[in-house]
C-alpha positions as CSV (number, residue, x, y, z in Angstrom):
1,M,10.9,11.5,-48.5
2,A,9.1,13.6,-46.0
3,S,11.1,12.6,-43.0
4,Q,14.1,14.0,-44.8
5,N,12.6,17.4,-45.3
6,R,12.2,18.0,-41.7
7,D,14.0,20.7,-39.7
8,P,16.2,19.2,-37.1
9,A,15.9,22.4,-34.9
10,A,12.0,22.3,-35.1
11,T,12.2,18.6,-34.2
12,S,14.4,19.0,-31.2
13,V,12.3,21.9,-30.0
14,T,9.1,19.6,-30.2
15,A,10.8,17.1,-28.3
16,A,12.0,19.3,-25.6
17,R,8.3,20.7,-25.4
18,K,6.9,17.2,-25.2
19,G,9.6,16.4,-22.4
20,A,8.6,19.2,-20.5
21,E,4.8,18.1,-20.7
22,L,5.8,14.7,-19.5
23,Q,7.7,16.0,-16.7
24,Q,4.8,18.0,-15.5
25,E,2.5,14.8,-16.0
26,L,5.1,13.0,-13.6
27,M,4.9,15.6,-11.0
28,T,1.1,15.5,-11.1
29,L,1.3,11.7,-10.8
30,M,3.5,11.8,-7.9
31,M,1.6,14.5,-6.1
32,S,-1.8,13.1,-6.6
33,G,-1.5,10.4,-4.0
34,D,-3.9,8.0,-5.6
35,K,-3.7,4.6,-4.1
36,G,-2.9,1.5,-6.2
37,I,-1.9,3.7,-9.3
38,S,1.6,4.3,-10.2
39,A,3.6,5.3,-13.4
40,F,7.2,6.3,-13.7
41,P,9.7,6.9,-16.5
42,E,11.6,3.8,-17.3
43,S,15.2,4.9,-16.5
44,D,15.7,8.3,-17.4
45,N,13.6,8.2,-20.5
46,L,10.5,10.2,-20.2
47,F,9.1,8.9,-23.5
48,K,9.1,5.2,-22.1
49,W,6.8,4.7,-18.9
50,V,6.0,1.8,-16.7
51,G,2.8,1.8,-15.1
52,T,1.0,-0.4,-12.4
53,I,-2.8,-0.5,-11.5
54,H,-3.7,-2.7,-8.4
55,G,-7.3,-4.1,-8.5
56,A,-9.1,-5.6,-5.8
57,F,-8.0,-9.0,-4.5
58,D,-10.9,-10.8,-5.6
59,E,-10.9,-9.4,-9.2
60,P,-10.6,-12.2,-12.0
61,T,-7.5,-10.7,-13.1
62,N,-5.6,-11.4,-9.8
63,P,-3.1,-14.2,-10.8
64,S,-3.4,-15.8,-7.4
65,L,-6.8,-16.7,-8.0
66,V,-6.2,-18.5,-11.4
């Protein structure tokens, strides 16, 4: 199988590189100051994020209007 032929060292380097990229994205989001938009890693896992986008009150997606 192809997954068995992967070099574990190369995989960990790729994961570390992606982790560094995601850390940079987090810093960009934190410094942007965009109102109504947030995204943060879930726990300490940079590969799983939780995001929120706030819309206008009168939008049809507002649960209080349903």
